[in-house]
N, C-alpha and C positions, 0 to 999 in steps of 0.2 A: 314900147307903145303903152302897155298897161300902166307903167310907172308914171308916165307923163300925164295920162288921162285921169288917174284916180288918186295919185299921191302928190299932195301939195309939197313943194320944196323937197322933192324926192332925192336930191343929191346930198342933203344934210342928214346923213345916216347916223351921225352921233346923237341927234335929237331922239329922245325916247318916244316921243309922239309920232315922229316919222317912222321909226322902227316898228312901232305898234301898227301903223297903217300898212306897212309892207306885209305884215303877217295877216291882217284882215283881208287885204286885197288878194293875196295868194290863196288864202283859205276859201274865200268866196268863189274865186275863179275855179278852184278845184272841185268844190261842191257842185257847181252848175255843170261843168264839163263831164265829170265822172258820172253824175246821175243820168245825163243824156246817153252816155255810152252804156251804162247799165241797162237802161230800158231797151235800147236797140239790140244789144247782145242777148238779153233775156228772151225777147220775142223770137229772134232767129234760132236761139238754142232750143227753145220749146218746139218750134216748128220742125227743126231738123233732128230733134231728139238726141242732141250731143251733150254729154256730161261735161266735156271739156269747155265748150262754149258757155254753158250755163255756169260752170264754176268760174270761168273768166269774168262773166257778167257780175257775179256776186263779189268778185275781187274789186270791181269798179265801185260797187255799192259800199264796200268797206273803205275804199279810198275816200268816198264822200264823208264817211264818218270820221276818218282821219283828218280831213280838212276842217270839220267842225271842232275837233280837238285842237287843231292848230290855232283857230280863231280864239277859242277860250283860253288857251295857253298864253297867247300874246296879250289878251285883255288883262289876265291876272298878273302877268309879268310887268305890265305898265303901271301897276299900283305903286304909289309912293311909299317910302320907308315909314315905319311906324314904331311904336314902343316895343312891340313883340318881335318885329323884324327890322332892326336898325340898319341892316345892309340892303334893304329893299326886297322886292319879290321877283327879280329877274330870272331866278332859277326855275320858276314855273315853266319857262320855255323849255328847259331840259326835261322836266317831268312830262310835258306834252309830247316831246319826242319819244320818251319811253313808252307812253301809252300807244302812240302810233305804231311803234315797233311791235308791241304785244298784239295789237289788232292784226297786223300783217302776219305775225306768227300763227295766231289762232286760225286765220283763214287758210293758211298753208296746211295746217293739220287737218282741218275739215275737208279740204279738197283732196288730200292724200287718202283719207278714209273713204271718200266717195269713189275715188279712182280705183282703189283696191277692190272694193265691192263690185265695181263694173268689170274688172278683169275676170272675176269668177262668174259673174252673171251679166255678160255683155248684152246690149240692146241694139236693135237695128237703127242705123243712122241715115237720115235723108239729107242729101247735099244738093244745093242748086246755086244759081248765079248770085242770089241775094246773100247766101252764106259767105261767098268770097268777098263781095262788095262791102258787107258790114265789117268783116275782119280788117280789110284794108283801110276803111274809114277809121276804125278803132286805133290802128297803128299810127296813122297820121295824127289823130287827136292826141295820142299819148306823146308823140314827138313834140308837139306844140307845148303840152304840159311840161315836159322835161326841160325844154328851153326856157320857159318862163320861171320854173322853180330854180333852175341853176342860176339864172340871172339874179333872181331875188335873193337866194341864199348867199351868193357871192357878194352882193351889194351890202348886206348887213351881217355877214358871217354867222348865219343861223343854222344850227344843227337840226332844228325842227323842220325848216323848209327843205334842208338838204335831205332829210329822211323822206320827205314827200317826193323829192327829185329821184332818189334811189328807187322808190316804189314805182314811179312812172317808168324808169328804165327797165325795171323788172317786168312791168306790164308789156312793154314793147317786145321784150324777149319772149315772154310767155305767149302773147298773142301771135307773134311770128311763128312760134312753135305750133300753135293751134292751126294756123293757116297752112303750114307744111303738112300737118297731120290730115287736115281736110282734103288737101290736094292729093295726097297718097291714097286716101280712102276713096276719093272720087275717081281717080284714074285706074288704080290697081285693084280696087274693091277689097282692100285689106283693112279690117277694122282695128286700128291702133289707137283709137280714141282714148280708151282708159289708160293705156300705157303712156301716151304722151301727157295725159292729165297728171299721172303720177310723177313724171319727170318735172313738169312745171311746178307741181306742189313742193317737191323736194328743193327745187331752186328757190322758191319763195321762202321756205323755212330757213334755209341756210343764210339767205340774204337778210332775213328778219333778225336772225341771231347776231349777225355782224353789225347791223344797224343799231340793235339794242346795246351792244357793247360800246359803240361809238357815242351813243347818247348818255350812257351811264358814266363814262370816263370823266366828264367835267364835274359831275357830282362827287365822285370819289376824290378828285383833286389831280391836276395834271401839272407837269413842269411848265415854266414860263416858255412862251414861244420865242423863236429866234428873233422876230421883229421886236418883241419887248426887251429881250436881253441886249440886242445891239443898240436899241434906242436909249435904254438906261445907261449902258456903258459909255456911249458917246457923250451924253449930257454930263455925266459925272467926271469922266476923264479929260474932258476939254478944259477943266479947271486944274491948273498946274499944282495946286496944293493937295489934290487927291492923287495919291501914289498908286492906288490899286483898289479893287473892290472884291468882295467875296460874300458868301452866305446870302445870295440873292434868292428871295422866295416871293412868288407872286400868287396871291389867293384870288380866285375868281368867284364872284357871287352872281354870275349871270353876265350876258353880253354887255360890254361897255361898262362893267362895274367891277373894276380890278383894284386890289390893294397889294402893296408890296413892302417888304423890309429888306434892307441890305446893309452890310458893313463897309464903311469907307476907311481906307488906310491913310493916315496923315502923319506928318512928322510930330514927334512928342514935343518939339520946341515951339509949335505954333500957339499963338495966343488963343485962349478958349473963346473969347468974344468973337474974334475973327473967324475961327472954325465954325462957330454957331451961325454966323451970318452967311458963310459959304454954303453950309448944309441947308439952311432955310431957303436960300435962293434956288438951290438945286431941286429941292422938294417942290417948289412952286413951278419951276420950269418943266419938271417931269409931268406934273398934273396938267399944265397947259398944253404941252405938245403931245403927250402920250395918253392923257386921260387916266393916269394911274395915281391913286393916293399912296404915296410912298413915305415910309419912316426910315431915317438913316441913322445908324449907330456908328460912332467914331471909334476907331482903333488906333491908338498912338504907336508909332514905330520909332525905334532907336536907330535913326538913319546914319548917325555919325559915330557910332560906337564900333570900332574896328573889331574888337573881340566878339561882340554879339553877331556882327555880320559874317565873320569868318566861320563861326560855329554853325550858323544857319546854313551857309553854303555846304559845309561838311555833312550836316544831317540830311540836307536835300540830296546830296550825292549817295548817301547810304540808302535812302529810300528808293532812289532812282535805280540803283543796282539791284535792290531787292524786288521792287515792283514799280515800274515807271508810270503806273496809273495813280500812284499816291502823290498828293500835293499838300503842302503845308502853308499855313498863314498864321497871323497873330503871334509871331515869334518874339518871345521876351526872355530876358535872363536876369535873375535876381541873385546877386552875389552875397553869400553869407559867410560866417566865420568858419564853418566846417563843410558846408555843402553849397553848391550853386544850383539854384532851381532853374530848370529849363521848361518854359511854358509855351505851348503852341497847340494849334488845331491841325488835324490831318483829315483831308477829304478821302474817303474810301468808297469806291464804286459799289453800287447795290449788289453786284454779283460776287463781291469779296466779303469774307467774314473775319478779317483780322481783329483780334482783341487788343485792348490797351496794354495788357500784360505781354502779349506777343511782341508788340512794337517796342515796349520798354526793354525787353530782354534783348532784342536785336540791337538797339542803340548801346546798351551797356557792354555788349560783347565787342562791338565795333570801336567803342571809345574807351576800352579798358586801359589803354596805355597813356591816356591823358593824365596829366598831373592833378587835375581838379576832379573831385568827386561830384558827380551830377545826380540830381533828383529830378526825374522827368514827370511833368504833369501834362498829360495829353488828353485833349478833347476830340472825340471822333465825330466828324461831320459826314453828311451824305451829299452827293452832287444834285442839288435841287434844280440846277440849270446847267 
């Protein structure tokens, strides 16, 4: 409903202006609803003298601050590229997500401190019908927020709005915990307010740390998504001249702002002009269909040389017997008067630490009975996708 009312052309999420509008609407909605919840909870918390309700009310106030950060982040992210930032400013959205996570974390720490103090110095709590009513209204309000944030974050794949959704989910859990604590205190006359407040605080802190990790990851650099990998492979391999691809790396400079490089394997017999035209058309198709600026490097393969192909198969078997996670590509053979150079790349998983010398020694031992003397030139790759 909010999308249809306040976002023109809301289905065109590839448009940066539409994406920016999503962020502003989500942020404005959050500011208004959270501030209303803050005022209601604060009044009831003061009347009932409940540190848990008061802490929960300030959590809503911090949520309003988070929504302001969301709006600012989307505004800055929508700035066009300039000389100092040729890849645009879309990563501001990630920075906004980090700030929101830190705000949630700081609130959790403050609530924990207050709760611990009240464990040692408990205060009398007054509970009435209004207390229950306000907490139930708060839970309903947060459920509405959660649904809106999830819908918006899914529509534009936004980690910042998703952070707000996670925070709304936390509020539902924490407010439900407060409601349970109030019920126990009202029925059994046992003051567990401070203890429940501490539990809620710890939950907020843990979730804030997890959200912080999730928002930092895109800035550090993440592997290509399955959708990106499958899309690029499909477009490239549907051309019969492309025999295989490897070394696919996708760089993200913010949502809908992706750049990629990849190596395409083609026959060494292909005409260079034809190869260029094929690659050029693939790059344009990837940009049009996937929105990714891709640069493709050509690797020529000796497809019709029987000796080269047989040796490649033999080396693949040696590596498979040694460690079946190792994969090779860019395999070439240069025959000299005294030695034959074997040149290839090997992909080694991040959790393996094989050196070039280790792999060369392995191959020399396994191929020592060959009549030809080999010189191995190995380049170690990592699985970026």
